C-alpha positions in Angstrom: 40.2 -0.7 3.4 40.8 0.4 6.6 36.9 0.9 8.2 36.8 5.1 8.7 34.2 4.6 11.7 36.9 3.0 14.1 39.9 5.0 15.5 43.4 4.1 13.7 44.4 0.9 15.4 41.1 -0.4 16.1 41.8 -3.9 15.4 41.1 -7.0 16.8 44.8 -8.1 16.4 45.8 -4.8 18.4 43.3 -6.2 21.1 44.9 -9.0 21.8 48.0 -8.0 21.5 47.3 -5.7 24.6 45.8 -8.7 26.7 49.3 -10.8 25.8 50.9 -7.7 27.6 49.2 -7.1 30.5 49.4 -9.4 33.5 46.6 -8.7 35.1 45.0 -10.4 32.0 45.7 -13.5 33.3 43.2 -13.4 36.7 40.6 -13.6 33.9 40.8 -17.5 34.7 40.1 -16.9 38.0 36.3 -16.6 37.4 33.7 -18.0 36.1 32.5 -16.1 32.5 28.9 -16.7 31.3 27.9 -18.8 27.5 27.5 -16.7 24.8 24.3 -17.2 22.6 25.9 -20.8 21.0 26.2 -22.5 24.6 29.4 -23.8 26.1 30.4 -25.0 22.7 30.7 -21.1 21.5 32.3 -17.7 22.5 31.7 -17.0 26.3 29.5 -13.9 26.6 31.1 -10.4 27.0 30.5 -9.8 30.7 30.2 -5.7 31.0 27.3 -5.8 33.9 30.1 -6.1 37.0 28.4 -2.9 38.1 24.9 -4.5 38.8 26.4 -8.5 39.9 29.9 -9.4 39.8 30.7 -12.9 38.3 31.6 -15.7 40.2 35.0 -16.7 41.1 36.3 -20.2 40.9 36.7 -20.9 44.4 33.7 -19.9 45.5 32.1 -23.3 45.3 34.7 -24.9 47.2 34.3 -22.4 50.1 30.7 -23.0 50.1 30.8 -26.5 50.0 33.8 -26.5 53.2 31.0 -24.7 55.3 28.1 -27.2 54.4 30.5 -29.7 55.0 31.4 -28.4 58.3 27.6 -27.8 58.9 27.0 -32.0 57.8 29.6 -33.1 60.1 29.4 -30.4 63.1 26.2 -29.1 63.3 25.8 -26.3 65.8 29.2 -27.1 67.5 30.6 -25.4 63.8 29.6 -22.0 65.3 32.8 -22.3 68.0 35.3 -25.3 66.7 38.0 -25.3 64.3 40.0 -22.8 62.4 37.6 -20.5 61.6 34.5 -20.4 63.9 31.0 -19.2 62.9 30.8 -17.4 65.9 33.4 -15.1 65.0 33.8 -15.7 60.9 33.2 -11.8 59.9 36.4 -10.9 62.0 38.8 -12.4 59.2 37.3 -10.7 56.5 37.7 -7.2 58.1 41.0 -6.7 57.7 41.3 -7.2 53.5 37.7 -5.2 53.5 39.8 -2.5 55.4 42.3 -2.6 52.5 39.9 -2.3 50.0 38.3 1.0 51.5 41.7 2.4 52.9 40.3 2.2 56.7 41.3 0.1 59.9 40.3 -2.8 60.8 38.5 -2.3 63.3 36.5 0.5 61.6 34.7 -2.3 58.9 32.1 -4.5 59.9 30.2 -7.2 57.7 26.8 -7.3 58.1 23.3 -7.6 56.3 23.0 -5.6 52.9 23.0 -1.9 51.8 19.8 -0.5 52.3 19.3 -2.2 55.8 22.9 -1.1 56.4 22.0 2.4 55.3 19.1 2.2 57.4 21.1 1.3 61.1 24.0 4.3 59.9 20.7 6.5 59.5 19.6 6.0 62.8 23.1 6.6 64.6 24.1 9.5 61.9 21.2 11.7 60.9 20.3 13.5 64.3 18.4 16.9 63.5 17.7 19.1 65.8 16.1 22.8 65.5 16.9 24.3 62.1 19.5 21.7 61.1 17.1 19.3 59.9 18.1 18.6 56.3 20.2 15.8 54.6 21.1 16.9 51.0 22.5 14.2 48.2 23.7 14.2 44.9 21.2 13.2 41.7 20.2 10.9 40.2 19.5 9.5 43.5 19.2 5.8 43.5 15.4 5.2 44.6 16.5 2.7 47.3 18.8 5.2 48.5 16.0 8.0 48.2 13.0 5.8 50.3 15.8 5.1 53.1 16.4 8.6 53.2 12.4 10.0 53.3 11.9 7.4 55.9 14.2 8.8 58.3 12.7 12.0 57.8 9.4 11.3 58.1 10.0 8.9 61.0 11.0 12.3 62.9 7.9 13.9 62.0 9.6 16.3 59.8 8.9 17.2 55.6 10.9 15.0 53.0 9.4 17.4 50.5 11.6 20.1 52.0 14.2 18.5 54.2 15.6 15.8 51.5 17.7 18.2 48.9 18.7 16.7 45.8 21.4 18.4 44.0 20.9 17.6 39.8 23.3 18.5 37.5 22.7 21.8 35.5 20.4 21.6 32.2 22.2 20.1 29.7 24.8 18.8 31.8 24.9 15.0 32.4 27.0 14.8 35.6 27.5 17.1 38.9 30.1 19.7 39.3 32.0 19.4 42.1 32.0 23.3 42.7 27.9 23.0 42.3 27.8 20.2 45.6 30.4 22.5 47.4 28.4 25.6 47.1 25.0 24.1 47.7 26.0 22.6 50.9 27.8 26.2 51.8 24.8 27.6 50.8 22.5 25.3 53.2 25.1 25.6 56.1 22.7 26.7 58.7 20.2 23.9 57.8 21.9 21.0 57.3 22.2 17.6 59.9 23.8 15.6 56.8 25.4 15.2 53.4 24.5 11.8 52.0 26.7 10.9 48.7 27.2 8.2 46.5 31.0 7.7 46.0 30.4 6.5 42.1 27.0 7.5 40.6 24.7 4.1 39.7 23.7 6.0 36.6 26.3 8.0 35.3 29.0 6.3 36.6 30.2 9.5 37.7 32.6 9.5 41.1 32.5 12.2 43.3 35.7 13.4 45.3 35.1 12.0 48.4 38.1 13.7 50.6 36.8 17.3 48.9 33.3 16.6 49.8 33.6 15.2 53.0 35.4 18.5 54.3 33.2 20.3 52.8 30.2 19.0 55.0 32.0 19.3 58.0 33.1 22.6 57.3 28.9 23.4 56.9 29.0 21.7 60.2 26.9 18.0 59.1 27.8 14.7 59.3 28.9 13.1 56.0 27.7 9.5 55.2 28.4 7.5 52.0 27.3 5.3 49.6 29.8 3.2 48.1 27.8 0.4 46.4 29.6 1.6 43.0 32.9 2.3 44.7 34.0 -0.3 46.9 36.2 -2.5 44.9 36.0 -0.3 41.6 38.0 3.1 42.8 40.8 3.9 45.3 39.6 4.8 48.8 40.9 6.4 51.9 38.6 6.6 54.4 39.9 6.7 57.1 42.4 9.6 56.0 39.6 11.5 54.7 37.8 12.0 57.6 34.8 10.0 56.9 32.2 9.6 59.3 30.5 6.5 58.1 29.7 4.5 54.6 28.1 1.6 53.9 28.4 -0.6 50.5 27.1 -4.1 48.9 29.7 -6.9 48.1 27.9 -8.1 45.0 29.0 -5.8 42.4 32.7 -5.1 42.2 33.8 -7.3 44.7 31.8 -10.2 43.3 30.5 -11.5 46.3 27.5 -13.0 45.0 23.6 -12.2 44.4 22.7 -11.0 48.0 25.8 -11.0 49.3 26.7 -9.4 53.0 27.2 -5.7 52.8 29.4 -4.1 54.7 29.9 -0.4 57.0 32.5 2.1 57.7 32.1 4.0 61.1 35.3 6.1 61.8 36.8 5.0 64.8 36.4 8.5 66.0 32.7 7.4 67.0 33.6 4.4 68.0 32.7 4.2 72.5 30.2 7.4 72.6 27.7 5.7 74.2 25.2 8.7 73.5 24.9 8.0 70.3 22.0 5.6 69.2 22.0 2.8 67.6 19.2 -0.1 66.7 21.1 -2.8 69.1 20.8 -6.8 69.0 23.1 -9.5 70.1 25.7 -9.9 67.1 26.4 -6.1 67.7 28.0 -7.5 71.4 31.5 -8.6 71.7 31.6 -12.4 71.4 32.1 -12.9 75.0 29.2 -11.2 76.2 26.8 -12.4 73.3 25.4 -15.8 75.7 25.3 -13.7 78.8 21.7 -12.9 78.5 22.3 -9.7 80.2 19.4 -7.0 79.9 22.0 -4.1 79.2 23.3 -3.7 75.4 27.0 -3.0 75.7 28.2 -2.7 71.7 31.4 -4.3 71.1 34.2 -2.1 69.6 34.3 -0.9 66.5 32.0 -0.8 63.7 31.5 -3.9 65.1 28.9 -2.6 67.8 26.7 -1.6 64.6 26.0 -5.4 63.5 22.7 -6.9 65.0 22.3 -10.2 63.7 23.9 -13.6 63.1 26.8 -14.0 60.5 25.4 -14.9 57.3 28.2 -17.9 57.0 27.5 -19.0 53.6 27.5 -15.4 52.0 30.8 -14.6 54.3 32.3 -18.1 52.3 31.7 -16.4 48.7 32.7 -13.1 49.6 35.9 -14.6 51.2 37.2 -16.1 47.9 36.8 -13.0 46.3 38.4 -10.8 49.0 41.2 -13.2 48.5 42.1 -12.1 44.8 41.8 -8.2 45.8 44.7 -8.8 48.2 46.9 -10.9 45.4 46.2 -7.7 43.1 45.7 -4.9 45.3 43.7 -2.1 45.0 46.0 0.4 43.2 46.9 -2.1 40.5 43.6 -3.3 39.7 42.5 0.6 39.3 45.5 1.5 37.5 44.6 -1.3 35.0 40.8 -0.3 35.2 42.1 3.1 33.9 43.3 1.6 31.0 41.0 -0.4 30.0 37.9 2.0 30.5 39.9 4.5 28.3 40.1 1.9 25.6 36.6 1.2 25.8 35.8 5.0 25.2 38.4 5.3 22.5 37.0 2.7 21.0 33.4 4.1 21.4 34.4 7.6 20.0 33.4 7.4 16.4 29.9 5.9 17.1 26.8 8.4 17.1 26.2 8.1 21.0 27.1 10.0 24.0 29.2 8.9 26.6 27.8 10.5 29.8 30.8 9.5 32.1 33.1 11.9 32.4 36.4 11.5 30.7 38.2 12.2 33.4 39.8 9.1 34.4 39.9 10.4 38.1 36.0 11.1 38.0 34.8 7.7 37.1 35.3 4.2 37.7 35.0 1.0 35.5 31.7 2.4 33.9 30.9 3.8 30.9 27.3 5.0 30.7 26.0 5.1 27.1 23.1 7.5 26.5 20.5 6.5 23.1 18.3 9.2 22.8 15.0 7.4 23.6 14.0 4.7 25.8 13.0 2.6 22.7 16.6 2.5 21.3 18.3 1.9 24.3 15.7 -1.2 24.8 16.4 -2.3 21.1 19.9 -1.8 21.1 20.4 -4.2 24.4 17.9 -6.9 22.7 20.1 -6.9 20.1 23.5 -7.1 21.8 22.0 -9.4 24.1 21.5 -11.9 21.1 25.1 -11.1 20.5 26.2 -12.4 23.4 27.3 -9.0 24.9 25.6 -8.7 28.7 24.9 -5.3 29.8 21.9 -3.1 31.2 19.5 0.0 31.1 19.3 2.3 33.5 15.9 4.9 32.7 15.2 6.7 30.8 17.7 5.2 27.9 21.1 4.6 29.1 23.4 1.5 28.4 25.7 0.6 31.5 29.1 -1.0 29.8 31.5 -2.2 32.8 35.1 -3.3 31.7 36.1 -4.6 35.2 39.4 -5.5 35.6 39.7 -8.3 37.2 37.6 -10.7 34.3 37.1 -8.2 31.8 40.0 -7.7 28.7 41.0 -5.8 26.2 39.8 -8.3 23.9 36.1 -7.9 25.3 36.1 -4.5 24.6 36.7 -4.5 20.9 34.1 -7.7 20.5 31.5 -5.4 22.6 32.4 -2.4 20.5 31.9 -3.9 17.2 29.1 -5.5 18.6 27.6 -2.0 19.7 27.9 -1.0 15.9 26.1 -4.1 14.2 23.3 -3.8 17.1 22.9 0.0 16.3 21.7 -0.4 12.9 18.1 -0.6 12.3 17.9 -0.3 15.9 15.0 1.9 16.8 
């Protein structure tokens, strides 16, 4: 007898058939999938937490070991010799990273981690003057972003309680309306110094219209900076063509760079070579042929690389390079198409369950994440614990949301089917 709680056709056989018909399903084998509760002899875990930490490419270990071998065999000379000298190691990764975010290679640099990079960009691009001093951001605002914004406002002697304006969704609505964001930007035109927005919201999974909102910020006379932590490697971007001023993102989520992986920034080419734009400088931000000149005057390298300060994290670049090679094989257009199909399938399977999917239904307004609301923190935590016991890896965001991210590089339709079957079981008796 058919299960009335499931959509028609939502069978395990159907999920397996979808995987068999999708040539990109084979890329799952390029990643190491954590064990399920039964250990190595049981089924692998269903890993739906790539929005928090992406999985390890199988090639990552060899990439790190190659650099360790160079360290062992060459010592400091590895900075300057061989096919990939450490001194300019990040140069080789700019082009593949630029392809992922729709930038020109010179507009991209790999450095530090996300919040540090946001601080570097705020130093250069948040330039309050007179009445025009406020920063407008979208809510819910990620706490680390809030801390960075508040600290820069306060450091300039301004008042974060009034000079940080966070636009929240309307009462009773889980996500923001683009029209409301545009109107808020226009209404505050005389007072805005910066518009700071998230490409994909960490809590709701909503993808904002980067091009449209960048244009709205510019029309208001503000600088526009984006946090793309949940967008890079997840949705298609065209930062150069969309005239974004600057952006920062991490690489340990959808880009699978590893825990604490090196971050990245984008700075539009129109700002390159601007001698009057302040920045926090360090020797790695100079051209390679000047770093050992030991001159007192700082002369930034051309492009976004001029915002670097510290030495390349070689082992972190190695793991990221292993992942970027896979992205280059597949391409963002193909990955995005699979993501739309896979996320849509998961949403379809969730339809009969008594939960609220707060992520927008429009595929253009979301990435590979569905945020599922359970009505109370206790319910969400209880369901998550039951899911973990069943081999489903997900996470909770306060107060009552479980995030499920079917990442197109390594998740499958069968993963989605197993996850929803487990969720149905986990919700039975959950508080």
